[in-house]
C-alpha positions as CSV (number, residue, x, y, z in Angstrom):
1,M,61.9,77.2,-22.0
2,L,63.7,78.6,-25.2
3,D,64.9,82.1,-25.1
4,P,62.4,84.6,-26.7
5,K,65.2,85.8,-29.2
6,Q,65.8,82.2,-30.2
7,L,61.9,81.7,-30.7
8,D,61.8,85.0,-32.9
9,E,64.7,84.0,-34.9
10,L,63.0,80.5,-35.7
11,A,59.8,82.1,-36.6
12,R,61.7,84.7,-38.9
13,R,63.5,81.9,-40.5
14,L,60.3,79.8,-41.1
15,S,58.4,82.7,-42.5
16,A,61.4,83.5,-44.8
17,A,61.4,80.2,-46.2
18,M,57.7,80.6,-47.4
19,P,56.9,81.2,-51.1
20,K,57.2,84.8,-52.3
21,G,53.4,85.3,-52.3
22,M,53.2,84.3,-48.6
23,Q,56.0,86.7,-47.7
24,V,53.7,89.7,-48.2
25,L,52.1,88.4,-44.9
26,Q,55.3,88.0,-43.4
27,E,54.9,89.9,-40.2
28,D,51.5,88.3,-39.4
29,L,52.9,85.0,-40.3
30,Q,55.9,85.5,-38.0
31,R,53.6,86.6,-35.1
32,S,51.4,83.4,-35.8
33,M,54.3,81.0,-36.2
34,R,55.9,82.5,-33.0
35,A,52.7,81.9,-30.9
36,T,52.4,78.5,-32.3
37,L,56.0,77.5,-31.6
38,E,55.9,78.9,-28.0
39,A,52.6,77.0,-27.3
40,G,54.0,73.8,-28.7
41,L,57.1,74.1,-26.8
42,N,55.5,75.0,-23.5
43,R,53.5,71.7,-23.7
44,L,56.7,69.7,-24.1
45,D,57.7,70.5,-20.4
46,L,61.3,71.2,-21.3
47,V,64.0,72.1,-18.8
48,T,67.1,74.3,-19.5
49,R,70.7,73.0,-19.8
50,E,71.6,74.7,-16.5
51,E,68.7,72.8,-14.7
52,F,69.6,69.5,-16.4
53,D,73.3,70.0,-15.1
54,I,72.2,70.8,-11.7
55,Q,70.1,67.6,-11.6
56,A,72.8,65.5,-13.1
57,A,75.2,66.7,-10.4
58,V,72.7,66.0,-7.6
59,L,72.1,62.5,-9.0
60,A,76.0,61.9,-9.1
61,R,76.3,62.9,-5.4
62,S,73.4,60.7,-4.5
63,R,74.8,57.8,-6.4
64,A,78.2,58.3,-4.8
65,K,76.6,58.5,-1.3
66,L,74.6,55.3,-2.1
67,E,77.7,53.4,-3.1
68,A,79.4,54.3,0.1
69,L,76.5,53.1,2.2
70,E,76.4,49.8,0.3
71,A,80.0,49.4,1.0
72,R,79.7,50.1,4.6
73,I,76.7,47.7,4.9
74,A,78.6,45.1,3.2
75,E,81.5,45.7,5.6
76,L,79.2,45.5,8.7
77,E,77.7,42.3,7.4
78,Q,81.1,40.8,7.0
79,S,82.2,41.8,10.5
80,A,79.0,40.5,11.9
81,R,79.6,37.2,10.1
82,A,83.2,37.0,11.4
83,G,81.9,37.8,15.0
84,K,79.6,34.8,14.9
85,V,82.3,32.4,13.7
């Protein structure tokens, strides 16, 4: 989820970009844009950078374990074949 301060800043910048006649309604427009942006971003099911980095680290550890297990299996298979000969 986006930081509420970032969301407020984005809504403020969008309302500031509106034509002068619309800026009279700036406060209402900011509230409306913020609510619309927040609802839209909530539907995107986003994760924070921290959550992403944690999951990337978990994946890297899992991948390393998988590679070690694959190497061990290959070694055991080779030993089993050598024992049969």
